[in-house]
C-alpha positions in Angstrom: -4.5 -6.4 11.0 -6.3 -4.9 8.1 -5.2 -5.4 4.5 -5.0 -2.7 1.9 -4.0 -2.5 -1.7 -2.2 0.6 -2.8 -1.6 1.4 -6.5 1.0 4.0 -7.4 2.4 5.2 -10.7 6.0 4.0 -11.3 7.9 0.9 -10.3 9.0 0.5 -6.7 10.6 -2.2 -4.6 9.6 -3.6 -1.2 12.4 -1.7 0.4 10.5 1.5 0.8 7.6 -0.1 2.6 9.2 -0.7 6.0 8.2 -0.7 9.6 5.3 -2.5 11.3 3.7 -3.7 8.1 3.8 -6.8 6.0 3.9 -6.2 2.3 3.7 -7.8 -1.1 4.8 -5.8 -4.2 3.8 -6.4 -7.8 5.1 -4.4 -10.7 2.6 -4.2 -13.6 3.5 -3.9 -17.3 1.5 -0.7 -17.3 4.2 1.0 -15.2 2.3 0.9 -12.0 3.2 -0.8 -8.7 0.6 -2.6 -6.6 1.5 -2.8 -2.9 -0.5 -5.0 -0.6 0.0 -4.2 3.1 -1.3 -5.5 6.3 -1.3 -2.7 8.9 -2.1 -2.9 12.6 -4.1 0.4 12.6 -5.1 3.5 10.6 -2.0 5.4 11.7 0.3 2.8 10.1 -1.7 3.2 6.8 -1.5 7.0 7.0 2.3 6.6 7.5 2.6 4.7 4.2 0.4 7.2 2.4 2.4 10.1 3.9 5.6 8.4 2.5 3.9 8.2 -1.0 3.0 11.9 -0.8 6.5 12.9 0.4 8.1 11.0 -2.5 5.9 13.0 -4.9 4.5 9.7 -6.3 1.2 9.6 -8.0 -1.3 7.7 -5.9 -3.8 5.9 -8.2 -5.9 3.9 -5.7 -6.2 2.7 -2.1 -8.7 0.0 -1.4 -9.4 -2.3 1.5 -8.9 -6.0 0.7 -11.2 -8.7 1.9 -14.8 -8.4 3.1 -15.2 -5.5 5.6 -18.5 -6.9 6.7 -16.8 -10.1 7.9 -14.1 -8.2 9.8 -11.3 -9.4 7.6 
């Protein structure tokens, strides 16, 4: 599993991140939502990003968590 942090504009709940991913959702006072997901592969990550696009939500940032050099 690879972990990613996705930051979007607006406040969202965990309900919309479903399927074969584990997630942690934090709503920031700035009006942004940070979603941390562990996905089994790139296609699962693209599925989440497609959902963001389809909802017409502003994607602020996607970043890999952990140390890629260590394989985490």
